[in-house]
C-alpha positions as CSV (number, residue, x, y, z in Angstrom):
1,M,228.7,-8.9,47.0
2,I,230.7,-7.0,49.7
3,W,228.3,-4.0,49.1
4,L,225.2,-6.3,49.9
5,L,226.9,-7.7,53.0
6,W,227.7,-4.1,54.2
7,K,224.0,-3.1,53.7
8,L,222.8,-6.1,55.7
9,L,225.2,-5.5,58.5
10,T,224.4,-1.8,58.8
11,L,220.6,-2.3,58.5
12,P,219.9,-2.4,62.3
13,I,221.9,0.7,62.8
14,R,220.1,2.6,60.1
15,L,216.7,1.5,61.5
16,V,217.6,2.8,64.9
17,L,218.7,6.1,63.5
18,L,215.5,6.3,61.5
19,A,213.4,5.7,64.6
20,L,215.4,8.4,66.5
21,R,214.9,10.8,63.7
22,A,211.1,10.2,63.7
23,L,211.0,10.6,67.5
24,L,212.9,13.9,67.4
25,G,210.7,15.1,64.6
26,T,207.6,14.3,66.7
27,V,209.0,16.0,69.8
28,R,209.9,19.1,67.6
29,F,206.3,19.1,66.2
30,I,204.5,18.6,69.5
31,G,206.9,20.5,71.7
32,P,208.8,19.4,74.7
33,S,206.7,21.5,77.1
34,R,203.5,19.9,76.0
35,I,205.0,16.4,76.4
36,A,206.3,17.3,79.9
37,A,202.8,18.7,80.8
38,F,201.1,15.5,79.6
39,G,203.5,13.4,81.7
40,A,203.0,15.6,84.7
41,G,199.2,15.3,84.3
42,V,199.4,11.5,84.1
43,A,201.7,11.4,87.2
44,A,199.4,13.7,89.2
45,G,196.3,11.8,88.2
46,T,197.9,8.6,89.3
47,A,199.1,10.0,92.6
48,L,195.8,11.8,93.4
49,A,193.5,9.0,92.5
50,P,190.8,8.6,95.2
51,R,191.0,4.8,95.3
52,P,192.9,2.1,93.5
53,A,191.3,0.7,90.4
54,T,190.6,-2.7,92.0
55,Q,188.4,-1.0,94.7
56,L,186.6,1.0,92.0
57,Q,185.9,-2.2,90.1
58,A,184.7,-4.0,93.2
59,G,182.3,-1.1,94.0
60,A,180.9,-1.1,90.4
61,A,180.3,-4.9,90.6
62,Q,178.6,-4.5,94.0
63,R,176.3,-1.8,92.6
64,E,175.5,-4.0,89.6
65,E,174.5,-6.9,91.9
66,Q,172.2,-4.5,94.0
67,R,170.5,-3.3,90.8
68,A,170.0,-6.8,89.6
69,A,168.4,-7.7,93.0
70,R,166.0,-4.8,92.7
71,G,164.9,-6.0,89.2
72,G,167.6,-4.2,87.3
73,D,166.8,-2.1,84.3
74,I,163.7,-4.1,83.4
75,G,161.9,-3.2,86.6
76,V,162.8,0.5,86.3
77,A,161.6,0.5,82.6
78,V,158.3,-1.2,83.5
79,R,157.6,1.2,86.4
80,H,158.4,4.2,84.2
81,E,156.3,3.0,81.3
82,L,153.3,2.2,83.5
83,A,153.5,5.7,85.1
84,T,153.9,7.6,81.8
85,S,151.9,5.6,79.2
86,P,148.7,7.4,78.0
87,R,146.8,4.1,78.7
88,T,148.0,3.6,82.3
89,W,149.3,6.8,83.9
90,H,145.9,7.6,85.4
91,L,145.4,4.1,86.9
92,P,146.5,3.0,90.4
93,Q,150.1,1.8,89.9
94,P,150.6,-1.8,90.6
95,G,153.5,-3.4,92.5
96,V,156.2,-4.6,90.1
97,T,158.6,-7.4,90.9
98,V,161.1,-8.9,88.4
99,H,162.5,-12.4,88.4
100,G,164.9,-12.6,85.4
101,D,162.8,-11.7,82.4
102,R,159.5,-12.4,84.1
103,V,157.5,-9.5,85.5
104,T,154.8,-9.9,88.2
105,L,152.1,-7.2,88.7
106,T,150.3,-7.0,92.0
107,G,147.6,-4.8,93.4
108,T,144.0,-3.8,92.8
109,V,142.6,-2.1,89.7
110,P,139.2,-0.4,89.3
111,H,138.0,-2.5,86.3
112,D,139.0,-5.3,83.9
113,E,140.0,-2.9,81.1
114,A,142.5,-1.3,83.4
115,R,144.0,-4.7,84.3
116,L,144.3,-5.5,80.6
117,A,145.9,-2.2,79.8
118,L,148.5,-2.6,82.6
119,L,149.3,-6.2,81.4
120,R,149.7,-5.1,77.8
121,T,151.9,-2.1,78.6
122,A,154.2,-4.2,80.9
123,G,154.4,-6.9,78.3
124,A,155.5,-4.5,75.6
125,I,158.7,-3.5,77.4
126,A,161.9,-4.7,75.8
127,G,163.4,-7.6,77.8
128,V,160.1,-8.7,79.3
129,R,159.2,-12.3,78.2
130,A,156.2,-13.0,80.4
131,V,153.9,-11.0,82.7
132,D,152.4,-12.8,85.7
133,D,149.0,-11.3,86.5
134,Q,148.4,-11.0,90.3
135,L,146.0,-8.0,89.8
136,T,142.6,-8.1,91.4
137,V,139.6,-6.1,90.1
138,E,137.7,-4.1,92.7
139,P,134.2,-5.3,93.3
140,G,131.5,-3.1,91.7
141,G,134.0,-1.5,89.2
142,G,132.6,-1.6,85.6
143,P,134.2,-0.5,82.4
144,A,135.8,2.9,82.7
145,G,135.1,2.9,86.4
146,D,131.3,3.1,86.1
147,P,129.4,0.8,88.5
148,A,127.9,-2.1,86.7
């Protein structure tokens, strides 16, 4: 009974000694110079930071708002796809405006097939739910640009 009481009373001391032994083993394994170099690097990085983290976060939020006002990633993706798609790269590129997940295409196209190709390509972009057709067909433009 006394032995069990002694073990229970000395348990916190043994746990502290075990933790110290593990810490010293880690320091011996890694090396004091490496630990000091890591600490110096953290201190130098903190001291030489260009701006506080709150300013960096505010700047990132402001850039995100500006990108959303320009149509965000959807607008960039639609413009890129219209300019590089084999069906639409050769056509006059329309104006692209984005309101949420709705894309509006404006401008003139040479024929009705070109209008349909632009609408289909814009509608196939991920994140686009609807395409508003504000495209006008040039008078006298037939299929594939031949006069009709």
